matplotlib code that plots the C-alpha trace (Angstrom):
import matplotlib.pyplot as plt

x = [23.0, 24.5, 23.9, 24.4, 25.4, 24.8, 25.9, 24.8, 26.5, 28.0, 27.3, 31.1, 30.7, 27.6, 28.3, 31.8, 29.4, 27.1, 29.9, 31.4, 27.6, 27.4, 31.5, 30.7, 27.7, 29.1, 33.1, 32.2, 34.9, 34.8, 37.9, 38.5, 41.1, 41.2, 43.0, 45.9, 44.7, 41.6, 43.8, 43.5, 39.9, 39.2, 41.0, 38.9, 35.6, 36.3, 36.9, 33.2, 32.3, 33.4, 32.0, 28.7, 27.9, 30.6, 31.4, 35.6, 36.7, 40.1, 41.6, 44.1, 45.7, 47.5, 47.8, 44.3, 46.0, 47.7, 44.2, 43.0, 45.1, 45.0, 41.4, 41.7, 44.1, 41.6, 42.6, 39.8, 38.3, 34.6, 34.8, 36.8, 37.5, 39.0, 40.7, 39.7, 36.4, 39.0, 40.4, 36.7, 35.4, 38.4, 36.9, 33.2, 34.4, 34.9, 32.2, 34.2, 32.5, 28.5, 27.4, 23.9, 26.3, 28.6, 28.3, 30.4, 31.7, 33.9, 35.9, 38.8, 41.6, 45.1, 47.7, 51.5, 52.5, 56.4, 57.6, 57.6, 57.8, 55.8, 52.5, 52.8, 50.1, 49.7, 49.6, 51.1, 53.6, 55.2, 58.6, 58.4, 62.6, 63.2, 61.3, 62.8, 66.5, 68.5, 65.4, 62.8, 59.1, 57.5, 53.9, 52.6, 52.8, 51.9, 50.4, 49.2, 47.8, 45.6, 47.0, 49.6, 47.6, 45.3, 49.0, 50.3, 47.1, 47.0, 50.6, 49.6, 46.8, 48.8, 51.8, 54.0, 54.8, 57.1, 59.7, 59.3, 58.8, 62.7, 62.6, 59.7, 60.4, 57.7, 56.5, 53.9, 51.1, 50.6, 51.1, 54.3, 55.4, 53.9, 56.4, 59.1, 58.4, 57.4, 60.7, 62.8, 63.8, 61.6, 61.3, 57.9, 55.3, 51.9, 48.9, 45.7, 44.8, 43.1, 46.8, 48.5, 46.0, 46.8, 50.5, 51.9, 54.9, 53.8, 52.0, 49.9, 51.8, 48.9, 46.5, 46.0, 42.3, 39.8, 39.5, 43.2, 42.5, 39.4, 36.7, 38.5, 35.9, 36.3, 33.8, 33.0, 31.5, 31.4, 34.0, 31.3, 30.6, 31.7, 29.3, 29.8, 26.6, 26.5, 29.6, 29.2, 25.7, 28.1, 30.2, 27.5, 26.0, 26.7, 29.6, 31.6, 30.6, 31.5, 34.9, 35.3, 34.7, 36.9, 40.2, 38.7, 37.2, 34.4, 31.5, 29.2, 25.7, 23.4, 23.9]
y = [-164.2, -160.5, -157.5, -153.9, -150.9, -147.1, -145.1, -141.4, -138.9, -135.5, -132.1, -132.0, -135.1, -134.2, -131.2, -132.7, -135.7, -132.6, -130.6, -133.4, -134.3, -131.0, -130.5, -133.2, -132.2, -129.4, -129.5, -129.9, -129.4, -127.2, -127.5, -125.0, -124.4, -120.7, -118.6, -117.0, -113.2, -113.7, -115.2, -112.2, -111.5, -115.1, -115.1, -113.0, -114.6, -118.4, -116.6, -115.3, -118.5, -120.3, -118.0, -117.8, -121.8, -123.3, -124.8, -124.6, -123.2, -125.2, -123.0, -124.1, -120.9, -121.1, -120.0, -121.6, -123.8, -125.3, -126.2, -127.1, -129.5, -131.1, -131.5, -133.1, -135.0, -136.5, -134.1, -133.8, -130.5, -129.0, -125.7, -124.7, -120.2, -119.7, -116.1, -116.8, -119.2, -120.9, -123.5, -123.7, -124.1, -126.8, -128.7, -128.3, -130.1, -133.0, -133.2, -132.4, -129.2, -129.2, -126.3, -125.5, -124.5, -122.1, -118.3, -115.7, -113.9, -111.5, -109.1, -107.6, -105.0, -105.2, -102.8, -102.0, -102.1, -100.5, -99.7, -95.7, -93.7, -91.1, -92.6, -93.2, -93.5, -97.1, -96.5, -97.8, -94.9, -96.6, -97.5, -100.0, -101.7, -98.1, -97.7, -101.2, -100.5, -103.6, -105.1, -107.3, -107.4, -109.4, -111.2, -114.6, -117.3, -115.9, -119.0, -120.7, -118.4, -116.0, -112.9, -113.9, -114.3, -111.3, -109.1, -110.9, -109.9, -106.4, -106.0, -107.6, -104.9, -102.3, -103.5, -103.8, -107.2, -108.1, -105.1, -106.1, -110.1, -110.2, -109.0, -110.7, -112.5, -115.3, -116.9, -119.4, -117.3, -113.7, -113.4, -114.6, -112.0, -109.6, -110.7, -110.0, -106.7, -105.9, -107.4, -105.7, -108.1, -106.7, -103.2, -103.4, -105.9, -106.6, -107.9, -107.1, -104.3, -106.4, -107.6, -104.3, -103.2, -106.6, -105.3, -101.8, -102.1, -101.6, -98.5, -99.0, -96.6, -97.0, -99.5, -101.1, -99.8, -102.5, -102.6, -103.9, -107.5, -109.8, -109.1, -110.6, -113.0, -115.1, -118.2, -120.4, -123.6, -127.1, -129.5, -132.6, -134.8, -132.3, -130.7, -127.3, -125.5, -123.8, -122.2, -120.8, -119.3, -117.7, -116.1, -114.6, -113.0, -109.1, -110.2, -111.6, -109.6, -106.8, -108.4, -108.7, -104.7, -103.9, -105.5, -103.8, -106.7, -106.1, -107.7, -109.4, -110.3, -113.3, -113.5]
z = [-7.6, -8.6, -6.7, -8.1, -5.3, -6.9, -5.1, -5.5, -7.1, -5.7, -6.7, -8.5, -10.0, -11.4, -12.5, -14.4, -15.8, -17.6, -18.9, -20.6, -22.1, -23.1, -24.6, -26.5, -28.3, -28.5, -30.0, -34.0, -35.5, -39.5, -41.8, -44.1, -46.9, -47.5, -49.5, -47.9, -48.2, -46.3, -43.0, -41.5, -41.7, -41.1, -37.9, -36.4, -38.3, -36.3, -33.0, -33.5, -34.8, -32.1, -29.6, -31.3, -31.8, -29.7, -32.5, -33.8, -37.2, -38.2, -40.9, -43.4, -45.0, -48.6, -52.0, -53.5, -56.2, -53.4, -51.1, -54.6, -55.4, -51.8, -52.0, -55.3, -53.4, -50.8, -47.8, -45.3, -46.2, -45.4, -46.7, -49.7, -50.1, -53.5, -54.2, -57.9, -59.7, -61.4, -59.3, -57.6, -61.0, -61.7, -58.2, -59.0, -62.7, -60.6, -58.3, -55.6, -54.3, -54.3, -56.3, -53.9, -51.6, -53.5, -53.4, -54.8, -50.9, -51.8, -54.0, -53.9, -56.0, -56.8, -55.6, -55.7, -52.4, -50.9, -47.7, -48.5, -51.2, -53.2, -54.8, -58.1, -61.1, -62.2, -66.2, -69.2, -68.2, -65.7, -65.3, -63.0, -63.5, -62.6, -59.8, -58.2, -59.4, -58.2, -56.4, -57.4, -57.9, -55.6, -56.2, -56.1, -58.5, -61.8, -63.7, -60.9, -57.9, -58.4, -57.1, -59.6, -62.2, -61.4, -61.5, -64.8, -66.5, -65.0, -66.2, -69.1, -69.7, -68.8, -71.9, -68.4, -68.1, -70.8, -69.5, -66.0, -66.1, -65.6, -62.1, -61.3, -57.4, -57.4, -54.4, -52.9, -52.2, -51.8, -47.9, -49.0, -51.5, -48.6, -46.2, -49.0, -48.8, -45.3, -44.4, -47.1, -49.5, -52.3, -52.7, -54.3, -55.0, -56.4, -53.4, -53.1, -50.8, -48.1, -47.2, -47.5, -44.8, -42.8, -42.7, -40.8, -42.7, -46.5, -48.3, -51.1, -53.6, -56.4, -57.1, -60.7, -62.4, -62.6, -65.9, -66.5, -65.1, -64.7, -61.9, -58.7, -56.9, -53.9, -54.4, -51.5, -51.6, -49.4, -50.2, -51.2, -48.4, -45.7, -43.0, -43.7, -43.8, -40.9, -40.9, -44.9, -42.7, -40.8, -43.0, -44.6, -41.4, -40.4, -38.0, -40.5, -43.1, -41.1, -40.4, -43.9, -44.8, -42.4, -43.8, -47.2, -49.0, -51.1, -49.3, -52.2, -51.9, -53.0, -57.0]

ax = plt.figure().add_subplot(projection="3d")
ax.plot(x, y, z, "-o")
ax.set_aspect("equal")
plt.show()
């Protein structure tokens, strides 16, 4: 006959056990794939989310095109935040994001940046090659990454693309273009205003007219099969909206 011996648990041991149990319940993690231009705001929002919910948001930042292709290849994301509607549309058409969770989250604007110099009027009369001299114009990939696509469209709309195209240095994402200018490797670049706000070494020299390019919209949605509604709701909370606004994003309402 077997006899089971039960020993009383000390207060310290009981507290440790309760802590482990509580941690196990609260330690949910949401994986977010987000456009590189949202990094500064989302770093802050992720910390706010953890403090508010006890859960953790792990954010992977890159160009929207690269992130969308990773999701297409089966990367384990719960949320996708794109810097344009095109890449989100592509995933939605393939059934890879849940359309019921999709919301237009943010807007943005394009700027010409440098590390100093006088402001310039961005008009069809702007002589960008002369401003560049022997340098390059840093831009995200103009046929794949939203910031580059918008930038190319703006230059085309103003009749400036043909003259400046041979002088463009393309990067994998907009933050890489920002870094080229901030480090002095490129005298000028085209980024979102939110990127310029995040980097104290650069100066906004001019803003591109809104009518020169398609409207900039950042949609967010849950990846099909993910568990992300709590985080998506938090993105629209007053504290998250304030963090986005502080980086000069246009915070969009329900549409």
